[in-house]
N, C-alpha and C positions, 0 to 999 in steps of 0.2 A: 161644654167648655173645650176650647182649643188651646193647646200648649204651643207657644212660639219660642223657638230657640234662635236668637239673633244678637245683634250688637248695635250699640250707639257709637257714633264717631265724632271727633272734633275735626272739622274739615277746613282746609285751606285751599282756596280755588285760585288757580293761576290761568292767565291767558296763554296763547300758543307760544309767545316769546318768553314765558317764565315770569311775568309780572304778576304779583299778588293783587287780585281784584276783589276778593271777599273772604270772609271767614264765617263759619257756622259752628257754634259751640255744641249743638246737639243735633247731629244728622245721623246718617247711616240707615240701613234697612229697618232697624227696630223703630226708628222715628216714623217712617212712612207707613209701615205695617200697623203700628199702634194707632196712628191717626185714623186709618180706615176702619179698624175695629171699634174704636171709640165712637165714630160717627154712626156705625151700623147698629151698635148696641149688642153685638155678639159677645158673649162672655169669653174671656181669654185670660191666660196667664202668660206673662212675658218673662222669659228667663234670659238674662244678659250677664256678661262679665264686665271687665274694666272697659272704659271708653278707649277707643282705638284712634290714634293720631293718623289722619289720612291727608295726603296731598292729591289734588285733582287738577288736571290740566284740560282746559277746554280747547278742542280742535274744531275744525270747520264743521264736521258732521258727527262728532261723537266726543265723549269724555273718556279720559284715561286716568288711572290712578295708581298710587303706590302707598305703602304703609311705612310710617316712620317708627322705628323701634321694633321690639319683639312682641309677638302675640302669644298669650298663654292659652293652652288648649284645655278645654273642659269636656267632660263626657255627657253625652245625651242619654237619658234613661227612657226606655220603652216599657217600663214595668206595667203601666196601665194602658193596655192596647186598645181600650174602648174610647179613649180620648184622641181626636184627630191631632196631628202634630204638623206644624209648619216650620221648616228650617230655611233660613235665609241669612247667610253669613258674609262677612267681609273677607275672611280668609278661612283657615282651618281652626278657628277658635272653638268651634263645637264639632266634636267627632263622636261617632257611635262607639260605645263601649261594648256593645254586643250586636248581633244581627237583629234586624227589624223583625218582630213577630209576624207570622203569616196572618193576613187579615187586617193588620194595622193600617189606618189611613194616614200615610205620611206624604206630605206635600213638600217637595224639595226644590228650591232654586239653587242651581248648581254654580252660580256666579262665583262665590268665594272659593270653591274647591278647585277651580281651574285657574285661579288668579296667581300669577307670579308677583308676590307682594313687594319685591324690592325694586322693580323696574317699571316705569310707566308703560301701561298698555300691553304687557306681555302675559302669555298664558303658559300653563304647564299641564301635562297629561295627568289625569287623576283616575285611579282604579282602587276600589275598596269593596269589600263584601256587602256592606250595607246598601249599596246601589241596586242590588239584585231584587230587593223586596220593596222598592219605593212604589207607592200607589200612583202619584202624579209627579212628574219631573218637568221642570221649566228651565229654559236657558235660551241664549241667543243662538243664531245659526252658527256664529263663530265658535261659541263655547262647546257646541255639540261635537266639534272636531277633536276635542281634547278628552272625550270619554270613550270607553271601549265600544266598538261597533256592535258587539253582541248585546250590550246594555241598551243601546238605542233601538235596536231591532225588537228586543223583548218589550221595551216600554211602549212601543206603538200599539201593542195589543191591550195595554192598560190605559194610561192617559199621559200624553206627551205634548208639551206646548213649546214651540220653537218660534221665538220672536224675531221680527225682521225690521225693527225700527218703524219708520214712517210708512213702510209698506205692509204693515199689519203682522199677522202671525199665521202659523200652521198649527192646527190642532189634530192630534191623532186620538180618537176616542174608541176604544175597543176594536181597533183595526181599521176604522173608518177615518179617512183624511178630509179635513176641511181647511180651506184657505179663506181667511177673513181679513178684511181691510177696514180701516176707519173711514167714515164718510168723507173726511177731508184731511189733508196733511196740515199740521199746525207747526209753524215755525216759532221757536223761542230760543233764547240765548243758550240755554242748557236744558237737558231732559233729566237731570238728577232726580231720582226717586220715582221715575215713571215705571220702571220695571217692577219695583216692589209694590207700587200702588196697584198696578194691573194684577199681579199675583194675589195680593191680599183681597181685592174685590172678587177675583175668581174663586178663591177658597171660601170666602164669606158666602157667596151665592150658592156654590156647590154644596156646602154643608146644609143649606136650607132646602135645596131642590133635588140634589143628586143628578142634575142634568149638566154635563160638561159643556155642550154646545151653547145652551142658553146662558150658562155662567160666564163663558168667555166672551160672548157677545155683550153681556152686561159690563164686564170688566173693561172691554175696549171703549165702550161709551163713557164710562166713568173716568177712564184714563185720559180720554180726549178732553173732558171737562177740567181735569187736573192740569193738563198742558195749556189749555186755553187761559186758565187763571194765571199760569206762569207768564204767558205771552203778554198778558195785559198788565 
């Protein structure tokens, strides 16, 4: 059983000029992660709070977002350290109430913790004690600039995934560095959900195999399938 702390969102998507082009009543990281786990058959428990109202603007090469209204913060519990935990948030709606127990398998997507929620596309520095005992940390190359350098350095000796969009990703596994790229770049109007899809597939396969390299290769392949479906 894997415990997932995440959120659903109601999304409004705008083009670069601010014109509303679509709405999605049930999006957010919880939607994409749950879809992967349902397909795989991996037992999981999804913990979410209230739906979060999100506005997303599509730019030429990326999507930027902001949150409408306030987010209520809830506490993450690590009482049962034998269950793997996946954390992927929109903002700081899930925060650790205590330090992560040593030996706990916590997979953290840092996206929400470095997000400045009120302004499109802006970031904010994030530092918290629970970052010190994360088993696997994932984020974009840009997001890594908003975490303490010591955290990044220490994470490389465990498991660190730095995504680079269409250029693939960098995996640090127990101090070893791997640069991985998809077989081909896939163009589609938006890549919403791609990062959560990749991380969910990685966690899914890692729990089965314990092999980070093979798991991330599998996740890249499945994410390419996800983007191909979007493009078509």
